[in-house]
Structure formats: structure tokens, C-alpha cells
VOKOLNU-523366 format. One record per residue: z, x, y of N, C-alpha, C in turn. Coordinates in nm, 2 decimals. Example, Ala and Ser with C-alpha at 12.3 -4.5 7.8 and 13.67 -1.06 7.14 Angstrom:
<rs>
     n.c3     n.c1     n.c2    ca.c3    ca.c1    ca.c2     c.c3     c.c1     c.c2
     0.78     1.32    -0.57     0.78     1.23    -0.45     0.78     1.32    -0.33
     0.71     1.28    -0.22     0.71     1.37    -0.11     0.79     1.29     0.00
</rs>
This chain:
<rs>
     n.c3     n.c1     n.c2    ca.c3    ca.c1    ca.c2     c.c3     c.c1     c.c2
   -11.35     1.40    -1.34   -11.25     1.50    -1.38   -11.20     1.46    -1.52
   -11.20     1.55    -1.61   -11.16     1.52    -1.75   -11.01     1.49    -1.76
   -10.97     1.40    -1.84   -10.83     1.36    -1.86   -10.76     1.47    -1.95
   -10.64     1.51    -1.91   -10.56     1.61    -1.98   -10.48     1.53    -2.08
   -10.50     1.55    -2.21   -10.42     1.48    -2.31   -10.31     1.57    -2.37
   -10.19     1.52    -2.39   -10.08     1.60    -2.44   -10.09     1.62    -2.59
   -10.02     1.72    -2.64   -10.01     1.75    -2.78    -9.89     1.68    -2.85
    -9.85     1.58    -2.79    -9.73     1.50    -2.84    -9.75     1.36    -2.79
    -9.67     1.27    -2.84    -9.67     1.13    -2.81    -9.57     1.10    -2.70
    -9.62     1.05    -2.59    -9.53     1.01    -2.48    -9.49     0.87    -2.50
    -9.36     0.84    -2.50    -9.30     0.71    -2.52    -9.28     0.64    -2.39
    -9.24     0.71    -2.29    -9.22     0.66    -2.15    -9.22     0.77    -2.05
    -9.29     0.74    -1.94    -9.28     0.83    -1.82    -9.26     0.74    -1.70
    -9.15     0.76    -1.64    -9.11     0.68    -1.52    -9.04     0.77    -1.42
    -9.11     0.80    -1.31    -9.05     0.89    -1.22    -9.02     1.03    -1.28
    -8.90     1.08    -1.27    -8.86     1.21    -1.33    -8.82     1.20    -1.47
    -8.83     1.08    -1.53    -8.79     1.06    -1.67    -8.91     1.07    -1.76
    -8.90     1.15    -1.87    -9.01     1.16    -1.97    -8.95     1.15    -2.10
    -8.99     1.06    -2.19    -8.94     1.04    -2.32    -9.06     1.07    -2.42
    -9.03     1.15    -2.52    -9.14     1.20    -2.61    -9.09     1.18    -2.75
    -9.19     1.15    -2.84    -9.17     1.15    -2.98    -9.19     1.28    -3.04
    -9.08     1.36    -3.07    -9.10     1.49    -3.12    -9.15     1.50    -3.26
    -9.25     1.58    -3.29    -9.30     1.59    -3.43    -9.20     1.68    -3.50
    -9.20     1.67    -3.64    -9.11     1.76    -3.71    -9.18     1.90    -3.72
    -9.10     2.00    -3.76    -9.15     2.13    -3.77    -9.17     2.21    -3.64
    -9.11     2.15    -3.53    -9.13     2.21    -3.40    -8.99     2.22    -3.33
    -8.96     2.34    -3.28    -8.83     2.36    -3.21    -8.83     2.28    -3.08
    -8.71     2.23    -3.04    -8.70     2.16    -2.91    -8.71     2.26    -2.80
    -8.64     2.37    -2.81    -8.65     2.48    -2.71    -8.66     2.61    -2.79
    -8.72     2.71    -2.72    -8.73     2.84    -2.78    -8.75     2.95    -2.67
    -8.72     3.07    -2.70    -8.75     3.18    -2.60    -8.90     3.18    -2.57
    -8.93     3.24    -2.45    -9.06     3.24    -2.40    -9.15     3.32    -2.50
    -9.27     3.26    -2.53    -9.36     3.32    -2.62    -9.36     3.25    -2.76
    -9.26     3.17    -2.79    -9.24     3.09    -2.91    -9.27     2.95    -2.89
    -9.35     2.89    -2.97    -9.39     2.75    -2.96    -9.27     2.66    -2.96
    -9.27     2.56    -2.88    -9.16     2.46    -2.88    -9.21     2.33    -2.81
    -9.13     2.23    -2.82    -9.17     2.10    -2.76    -9.15     2.12    -2.60
    -9.05     2.19    -2.56    -9.03     2.22    -2.42    -9.15     2.29    -2.36
    -9.20     2.39    -2.43    -9.32     2.46    -2.38    -9.44     2.37    -2.37
    -9.46     2.29    -2.48    -9.58     2.20    -2.48    -9.57     2.10    -2.36
    -9.46     2.05    -2.34    -9.44     1.95    -2.23    -9.47     2.01    -2.10
    -9.41     2.13    -2.07    -9.43     2.20    -1.95    -9.58     2.24    -1.93
    -9.64     2.28    -2.03    -9.78     2.32    -2.02    -9.87     2.20    -1.99
    -9.84     2.08    -2.05    -9.91     1.96    -2.02    -9.89     1.92    -1.88
    -9.77     1.92    -1.83    -9.74     1.88    -1.69    -9.81     1.97    -1.59
    -9.81     2.10    -1.62    -9.88     2.20    -1.53   -10.03     2.18    -1.53
   -10.08     2.15    -1.64   -10.23     2.13    -1.65   -10.27     2.00    -1.59
   -10.19     1.90    -1.61   -10.22     1.76    -1.56   -10.21     1.76    -1.41
   -10.11     1.82    -1.35   -10.09     1.82    -1.21   -10.17     1.93    -1.14
   -10.22     2.02    -1.22   -10.30     2.13    -1.17   -10.23     2.21    -1.06
   -10.10     2.23    -1.09   -10.02     2.31    -1.00    -9.98     2.44    -1.06
   -10.02     2.55    -1.00    -9.99     2.69    -1.06    -9.84     2.71    -1.05
    -9.80     2.81    -1.13    -9.66     2.85    -1.13    -9.57     2.78    -1.23
    -9.44     2.79    -1.21    -9.35     2.74    -1.31    -9.33     2.59    -1.29
    -9.28     2.53    -1.40    -9.26     2.38    -1.40    -9.11     2.36    -1.44
    -9.04     2.28    -1.36    -8.90     2.25    -1.40    -8.90     2.14    -1.51
    -8.82     2.16    -1.61    -8.80     2.06    -1.71    -8.66     2.06    -1.77
    -8.58     1.96    -1.74    -8.44     1.96    -1.79    -8.44     1.90    -1.93
    -8.36     1.96    -2.02    -8.35     1.93    -2.16    -8.21     1.89    -2.19
    -8.17     1.76    -2.18    -8.03     1.72    -2.19    -7.98     1.71    -2.33
    -8.07     1.71    -2.43    -8.03     1.70    -2.57    -8.14     1.76    -2.66
    -8.11     1.78    -2.79    -8.21     1.85    -2.87    -8.21     1.78    -3.01
    -8.32     1.81    -3.08    -8.33     1.77    -3.22    -8.36     1.90    -3.30
    -8.31     1.91    -3.43    -8.33     2.02    -3.51    -8.48     2.03    -3.54
    -8.53     2.15    -3.57    -8.67     2.18    -3.59    -8.74     2.08    -3.69
    -8.67     2.06    -3.81    -8.74     1.97    -3.91    -8.73     1.82    -3.88
    -8.66     1.78    -3.78    -8.63     1.64    -3.75    -8.73     1.59    -3.65
    -8.78     1.47    -3.66    -8.87     1.40    -3.57    -8.79     1.30    -3.49
    -8.86     1.25    -3.39    -8.81     1.13    -3.31    -8.80     1.15    -3.17
    -8.73     1.05    -3.10    -8.73     1.03    -2.96    -8.64     1.14    -2.90
    -8.69     1.20    -2.79    -8.61     1.30    -2.71    -8.64     1.28    -2.57
    -8.54     1.30    -2.48    -8.56     1.28    -2.34    -8.57     1.41    -2.26
    -8.65     1.41    -2.16    -8.66     1.52    -2.06    -8.65     1.47    -1.92
    -8.62     1.56    -1.83    -8.61     1.53    -1.69    -8.70     1.62    -1.61
    -8.77     1.57    -1.51    -8.87     1.65    -1.43    -8.81     1.70    -1.30
    -8.68     1.67    -1.27    -8.61     1.74    -1.16    -8.47     1.75    -1.19
    -8.40     1.83    -1.12    -8.26     1.87    -1.15    -8.16     1.76    -1.14
    -8.18     1.67    -1.04    -8.08     1.56    -1.03    -8.09     1.46    -1.15
    -8.21     1.43    -1.19    -8.23     1.35    -1.31    -8.17     1.41    -1.43
    -8.19     1.54    -1.45    -8.14     1.62    -1.56    -7.99     1.61    -1.56
    -7.92     1.63    -1.45    -7.78     1.62    -1.44    -7.73     1.48    -1.48
    -7.79     1.38    -1.43    -7.75     1.24    -1.46    -7.77     1.21    -1.61
    -7.87     1.26    -1.67    -7.89     1.23    -1.81    -7.79     1.31    -1.89
    -7.77     1.44    -1.85    -7.67     1.52    -1.93    -7.53     1.46    -1.92
    -7.49     1.40    -1.81    -7.36     1.33    -1.80    -7.35     1.22    -1.89
    -7.46     1.14    -1.91    -7.45     1.03    -2.00    -7.43     1.08    -2.15
    -7.49     1.19    -2.18    -7.46     1.25    -2.32    -7.32     1.30    -2.33
    -7.27     1.36    -2.22    -7.13     1.42    -2.22    -7.03     1.30    -2.23
    -7.06     1.19    -2.16    -6.97     1.08    -2.16    -6.99     0.99    -2.28
    -7.08     1.02    -2.37    -7.11     0.94    -2.49    -7.15     0.80    -2.46
    -7.22     0.78    -2.35    -7.27     0.64    -2.32    -7.41     0.62    -2.37
    -7.47     0.73    -2.43    -7.60     0.72    -2.49    -7.59     0.67    -2.63
    -7.66     0.57    -2.67    -7.66     0.52    -2.81    -7.78     0.57    -2.88
    -7.76     0.64    -2.99    -7.88     0.69    -3.07    -7.87     0.63    -3.21
    -7.98     0.60    -3.26    -7.99     0.55    -3.40    -8.09     0.64    -3.48
    -8.05     0.67    -3.60    -8.14     0.76    -3.68    -8.18     0.68    -3.81
    -8.30     0.72    -3.86    -8.34     0.67    -3.99    -8.33     0.79    -4.08
    -8.28     0.78    -4.20    -8.28     0.88    -4.30    -8.32     0.83    -4.44
    -8.41     0.90    -4.51    -8.44     0.87    -4.64    -8.37     0.97    -4.73
    -8.28     0.93    -4.82    -8.20     1.02    -4.89    -8.22     1.00    -5.04
    -8.19     1.10    -5.12    -8.20     1.09    -5.26    -8.08     1.02    -5.31
    -8.09     0.94    -5.42    -7.98     0.87    -5.48    -7.97     0.73    -5.43
    -7.90     0.65    -5.51    -7.88     0.51    -5.47    -7.73     0.49    -5.42
    -7.72     0.46    -5.29    -7.59     0.43    -5.23    -7.55     0.29    -5.26
    -7.44     0.27    -5.33    -7.40     0.13    -5.38    -7.37     0.04    -5.27
    -7.28     0.08    -5.18    -7.24    -0.01    -5.07    -7.35    -0.03    -4.97
    -7.35    -0.15    -4.90    -7.46    -0.18    -4.81    -7.43    -0.12    -4.67
    -7.31    -0.08    -4.64    -7.27    -0.02    -4.52    -7.14     0.06    -4.54
    -7.11     0.15    -4.45    -6.99     0.22    -4.46    -6.98     0.33    -4.35
    -6.86     0.40    -4.36    -6.83     0.51    -4.26    -6.79     0.63    -4.34
    -6.84     0.74    -4.31    -6.80     0.87    -4.37    -6.73     0.95    -4.26
    -6.61     1.00    -4.29    -6.53     1.08    -4.21    -6.50     1.21    -4.28
    -6.55     1.32    -4.23    -6.54     1.45    -4.29    -6.49     1.55    -4.18
    -6.47     1.68    -4.23    -6.44     1.79    -4.13    -6.54     1.90    -4.17
    -6.60     1.95    -4.06    -6.70     2.05    -4.09    -6.69     2.16    -3.98
    -6.76     2.27    -4.01    -6.76     2.38    -3.92    -6.90     2.46    -3.93
    -6.93     2.53    -3.83    -7.06     2.61    -3.83    -7.03     2.74    -3.89
    -7.12     2.79    -3.98    -7.11     2.92    -4.04    -7.15     3.02    -3.94
    -7.06     3.12    -3.91    -7.09     3.22    -3.81    -7.21     3.30    -3.84
    -7.30     3.31    -3.75    -7.42     3.40    -3.76    -7.53     3.33    -3.84
    -7.51     3.21    -3.88    -7.62     3.14    -3.96    -7.64     3.00    -3.90
    -7.77     2.95    -3.91    -7.80     2.81    -3.87    -7.76     2.71    -3.98
    -7.63     2.71    -4.01    -7.58     2.63    -4.12    -7.44     2.58    -4.09
    -7.41     2.46    -4.14    -7.27     2.40    -4.13    -7.22     2.37    -4.27
    -7.09     2.37    -4.29    -7.02     2.34    -4.42    -6.91     2.25    -4.40
    -6.88     2.17    -4.50    -6.76     2.09    -4.50    -6.64     2.18    -4.52
    -6.53     2.15    -4.45    -6.41     2.23    -4.46    -6.28     2.15    -4.46
    -6.17     2.19    -4.51    -6.05     2.12    -4.50    -6.01     2.10    -4.35
    -5.94     1.99    -4.32    -5.90     1.96    -4.18    -5.80     2.06    -4.13
    -5.73     2.14    -4.22    -5.64     2.24    -4.17    -5.71     2.36    -4.12
    -5.84     2.38    -4.15    -5.91     2.49    -4.11    -5.91     2.49    -3.95
    -5.87     2.60    -3.89    -5.86     2.61    -3.74    -6.00     2.58    -3.68
    -6.11     2.61    -3.75    -6.24     2.58    -3.69    -6.30     2.45    -3.73
    -6.22     2.37    -3.80    -6.27     2.23    -3.84    -6.29     2.14    -3.73
    -6.39     2.06    -3.73    -6.42     1.96    -3.63    -6.45     1.83    -3.71
    -6.38     1.72    -3.66    -6.40     1.59    -3.72    -6.55     1.54    -3.71
    -6.60     1.49    -3.81    -6.74     1.43    -3.81    -6.73     1.29    -3.86
    -6.78     1.19    -3.78    -6.77     1.05    -3.82    -6.91     0.99    -3.81
    -6.96     0.93    -3.92    -7.09     0.88    -3.93    -7.08     0.74    -3.99
    -7.16     0.65    -3.93    -7.17     0.51    -3.98    -7.31     0.49    -4.03
    -7.32     0.42    -4.15    -7.45     0.40    -4.21    -7.47     0.25    -4.25
    -7.59     0.21    -4.25    -7.63     0.08    -4.31    -7.75     0.10    -4.39
    -7.75     0.04    -4.51    -7.86     0.05    -4.60    -7.97    -0.05    -4.56
    -8.09     0.01    -4.54    -8.21    -0.08    -4.50    -8.29    -0.11    -4.62
    -8.28    -0.03    -4.73    -8.36    -0.05    -4.84    -8.33     0.05    -4.95
    -8.36     0.01    -5.08    -8.34     0.09    -5.19    -8.47     0.10    -5.27
    -8.51     0.23    -5.31    -8.64     0.25    -5.37    -8.62     0.35    -5.49
    -8.73     0.37    -5.56    -8.72     0.46    -5.67    -8.68     0.60    -5.63
    -8.72     0.64    -5.51    -8.69     0.78    -5.47    -8.55     0.79    -5.41
    -8.49     0.68    -5.38    -8.35     0.69    -5.32    -8.32     0.57    -5.22
    -8.26     0.60    -5.11    -8.21     0.50    -5.02    -8.25     0.52    -4.88
    -8.29     0.42    -4.81    -8.33     0.42    -4.67    -8.21     0.38    -4.59
    -8.17     0.47    -4.50    -8.05     0.44    -4.42    -8.08     0.43    -4.27
    -8.00     0.35    -4.20    -7.99     0.36    -4.05    -7.85     0.41    -4.02
    -7.85     0.52    -3.93    -7.73     0.59    -3.91    -7.70     0.60    -3.76
    -7.57     0.58    -3.73    -7.52     0.61    -3.59    -7.40     0.70    -3.60
    -7.38     0.78    -3.50    -7.28     0.89    -3.50    -7.17     0.86    -3.40
    -7.05     0.88    -3.43    -6.94     0.88    -3.33    -6.92     1.02    -3.28
    -6.96     1.12    -3.35    -6.95     1.26    -3.31    -7.08     1.33    -3.32
    -7.10     1.44    -3.25    -7.23     1.50    -3.25    -7.22     1.65    -3.29
    -7.20     1.67    -3.42    -7.18     1.81    -3.47    -7.32     1.86    -3.51
    -7.33     2.00    -3.51    -7.45     2.06    -3.56    -7.48     2.02    -3.70
    -7.60     1.97    -3.73    -7.65     1.93    -3.86    -7.56     1.82    -3.93
    -7.49     1.75    -3.84    -7.39     1.65    -3.90    -7.45     1.56    -4.00
    -7.56     1.49    -3.97    -7.62     1.39    -4.06    -7.66     1.46    -4.19
    -7.73     1.57    -4.17    -7.78     1.65    -4.29    -7.67     1.69    -4.38
    -7.56     1.74    -4.32    -7.45     1.79    -4.40    -7.37     1.68    -4.47
    -7.34     1.57    -4.39    -7.26     1.47    -4.44    -7.33     1.39    -4.56
    -7.46     1.36    -4.54    -7.53     1.29    -4.64    -7.53     1.37    -4.77
    -7.56     1.50    -4.76    -7.56     1.59    -4.87    -7.43     1.60    -4.94
    -7.32     1.62    -4.86    -7.19     1.64    -4.92    -7.14     1.52    -4.99
    -7.19     1.40    -4.96    -7.15     1.28    -5.03    -7.25     1.25    -5.15
    -7.34     1.34    -5.17    -7.43     1.33    -5.29    -7.56     1.27    -5.26
    -7.60     1.26    -5.13    -7.73     1.19    -5.10    -7.80     1.28    -5.00
    -7.86     1.39    -5.04    -7.93     1.48    -4.95    -8.05     1.41    -4.89
    -8.09     1.45    -4.77    -8.21     1.40    -4.71    -8.33     1.46    -4.78
    -8.43     1.37    -4.80    -8.55     1.42    -4.87    -8.62     1.54    -4.79
    -8.65     1.64    -4.86    -8.71     1.76    -4.80    -8.62     1.86    -4.74
    -8.49     1.83    -4.74    -8.39     1.92    -4.67    -8.33     2.01    -4.77
    -8.41     2.11    -4.81    -8.37     2.21    -4.91    -8.25     2.29    -4.87
    -8.24     2.31    -4.74    -8.12     2.38    -4.69    -7.99     2.32    -4.73
    -7.99     2.19    -4.75    -7.87     2.12    -4.79    -7.89     2.05    -4.92
    -7.97     2.11    -5.01    -7.97     2.07    -5.15    -8.06     1.96    -5.19
    -8.16     1.92    -5.11    -8.25     1.82    -5.15    -8.33     1.87    -5.28
    -8.35     1.78    -5.38    -8.43     1.81    -5.49    -8.57     1.76    -5.48
    -8.60     1.70    -5.36    -8.73     1.63    -5.34    -8.80     1.68    -5.22
    -8.93     1.70    -5.23    -9.01     1.74    -5.11    -9.04     1.62    -5.02
    -9.08     1.65    -4.90    -9.11     1.54    -4.80    -9.23     1.59    -4.71
    -9.34     1.52    -4.71    -9.45     1.55    -4.62    -9.52     1.68    -4.67
    -9.61     1.73    -4.58    -9.69     1.85    -4.61    -9.60     1.97    -4.64
    -9.64     2.04    -4.75    -9.56     2.16    -4.79    -9.63     2.28    -4.73
    -9.62     2.31    -4.61    -9.68     2.42    -4.54    -9.63     2.55    -4.60
    -9.71     2.66    -4.61    -9.67     2.79    -4.66    -9.55     2.84    -4.58
    -9.55     2.82    -4.45    -9.44     2.85    -4.36    -9.34     2.74    -4.36
    -9.23     2.75    -4.43    -9.14     2.64    -4.45    -9.07     2.60    -4.32
    -9.09     2.68    -4.21    -9.03     2.63    -4.08    -9.11     2.52    -4.03
    -9.23     2.50    -4.07    -9.32     2.39    -4.02    -9.30     2.26    -4.10
    -9.22     2.27    -4.21    -9.20     2.15    -4.29    -9.10     2.05    -4.23
    -9.11     1.92    -4.26    -9.02     1.82    -4.20    -8.93     1.78    -4.31
    -8.83     1.70    -4.26    -8.73     1.63    -4.35    -8.73     1.49    -4.31
    -8.68     1.40    -4.40    -8.69     1.26    -4.38    -8.57     1.21    -4.29
    -8.56     1.27    -4.18    -8.46     1.23    -4.08    -8.53     1.22    -3.94
    -8.52     1.09    -3.89    -8.60     1.06    -3.77    -8.51     0.99    -3.67
    -8.51     1.05    -3.55    -8.43     0.98    -3.44    -8.51     0.86    -3.39
    -8.47     0.75    -3.45    -8.55     0.63    -3.43    -8.55     0.56    -3.29
    -8.43     0.55    -3.24    -8.41     0.49    -3.11    -8.30     0.55    -3.02
    -8.31     0.52    -2.89    -8.21     0.57    -2.80    -8.20     0.47    -2.69
    -8.07     0.44    -2.65    -8.04     0.35    -2.54    -7.96     0.43    -2.43
    -8.00     0.42    -2.31    -7.94     0.49    -2.20    -7.97     0.42    -2.07
    -7.93     0.48    -1.96    -7.96     0.43    -1.83    -8.06     0.52    -1.76
    -8.16     0.47    -1.69    -8.25     0.55    -1.62    -8.18     0.64    -1.52
    -8.21     0.76    -1.51    -8.13     0.85    -1.43    -8.13     0.82    -1.28
    -8.23     0.75    -1.23    -8.24     0.73    -1.09    -8.22     0.58    -1.06
    -8.27     0.49    -1.13    -8.26     0.34    -1.10    -8.13     0.28    -1.17
    -8.08     0.35    -1.27    -7.96     0.31    -1.35    -8.00     0.19    -1.44
    -8.13     0.16    -1.45    -8.17     0.05    -1.53    -8.15     0.08    -1.68
    -8.09    -0.01    -1.76    -8.08     0.01    -1.90    -8.21     0.02    -1.97
    -8.23     0.12    -2.06    -8.35     0.14    -2.13    -8.32     0.16    -2.28
    -8.40     0.10    -2.36    -8.40     0.13    -2.51    -8.54     0.16    -2.55
    -8.55     0.28    -2.62    -8.68     0.32    -2.67    -8.68     0.35    -2.82
    -8.79     0.31    -2.88    -8.80     0.34    -3.03    -8.92     0.43    -3.05
    -8.91     0.52    -3.14    -9.01     0.62    -3.17    -9.07     0.59    -3.31
    -9.21     0.57    -3.32    -9.27     0.55    -3.45    -9.24     0.67    -3.54
    -9.24     0.64    -3.67    -9.21     0.75    -3.77    -9.34     0.82    -3.79
    -9.33     0.95    -3.83    -9.45     1.03    -3.86    -9.51     0.98    -4.00
    -9.64     1.02    -4.02    -9.71     0.97    -4.14    -9.64     0.98    -4.28
    -9.57     1.09    -4.31    -9.50     1.10    -4.44    -9.41     0.99    -4.47
    -9.35     0.92    -4.37    -9.27     0.81    -4.40    -9.34     0.69    -4.47
    -9.47     0.68    -4.43    -9.55     0.57    -4.49    -9.58     0.59    -4.64
    -9.57     0.72    -4.68    -9.59     0.75    -4.82    -9.47     0.70    -4.91
    -9.36     0.67    -4.84    -9.24     0.63    -4.92    -9.24     0.48    -4.96
    -9.34     0.41    -4.91    -9.35     0.27    -4.95    -9.26     0.18    -4.87
    -9.20     0.22    -4.76    -9.11     0.14    -4.68    -9.18     0.04    -4.60
    -9.29     0.07    -4.54    -9.36    -0.02    -4.45    -9.48    -0.09    -4.51
</rs>
């Protein structure tokens, strides 16, 4: 019997827990008929198990289309609920890598801003704290390296706002490479004719959480996609 190979990298599969390295340029979720990581994972599981019909897959968190990195799924409802609770209670620790334009002088720091989502658009903006729609955004960064193209950062978040890392780095004068939506002057990776398939230099590098069934602490790291190697970091 031929082995069924996935169209994505599996980082861990343990019982109902499935961790995947999401490629950039792919939606985490989408309506039926539109390609997404959720669709690919479900299709792989259905083909592998050779079970007709629908496949349950819980999606406790998401990554933006142009962002790569580790993402968790659950193969039954109880595991999905327990993973979702960890995200709600902010007990999940996530670390991101970002390659940004410009040279950040300090080796580490914290940025605190206020931001809001633009109604009707997939866009967020910095806003005064008195704005009734303002939400506090707190980001911690550490410089991992400085290069001719800019600065390599490790980032952790205290808050989880839409496009938070992308907006905050850009608003402080250091847009993520390839993120033209937030003012990047530099390309990153393959420049597909369909710009929705293009990636940005933001990668969900690692995640720490508890297994939804055994409660065992787990830390996973996702390898970076090939364009990162073109930056001369590794």
C-alpha cells in the first residue's frame, strides 16, 4: 500500500494533537472551495485513514496568510477545547522570528502601543489611547543579529492583536521584509504574480503548551522556509 505524504511539514502527531509548520502564502482557514492549511490537513487525514466523509479538525489559533511557522490542530473536540482554553488563558508561550528593515540600536526592549482594526479591511492602524476602539498592544523583542539588510529579531507578545507584530515593527520604523501592506521597501522570497502567495519575513518559530490529553509540557520549534537562508543568517 502506497504511503500518503502530506503537502505540509508535520512537526508532531501524538494522539489527537497535530502540530504543523505552516508555509507562507497559505490561509490557515478559508471557506469551502478555497485552498487553506485546514483543508490540506483534513484532506491528508481523510486520505491516510481511508475513511469517507467529513473529518473533524479543531483550529485553536491562526497565522496570517503571509506568515510561516508552527500551528496546532486537534483531531477531536475535547482536545480542541483544551487547547483553546490554553490560548484563552494565555498559558501558551509563542516566540516569533522577524527580519526587519533598518538597524535597531538597543539589544532588547518593549514596545507599547494602541491599535485598532480598520473596519471592512484586513488592516490595523496605530491610534491614540483615547480612541474608544483602541486596544493596548505590548511586544517584547531581542536582537539576534544585525545585517546589511536590517535586523533579525526574536519577539514575544503580551497581547494578541490582529497584525500586531507587523504593525508595531512598521510603526517604530522597522517594517518586516516583504510586508508591503505595512510599508516594507524590500522584497522577501519568491515574487509570485499573485501577491497573495508571497511571504513576509515573519515566522512563528516556537510554541510551548501542555498536551491536551496527557497535560505533558511540550515545546516545538519550526524550521524557517528557504528564503530565510538567503538572508545570510544561518
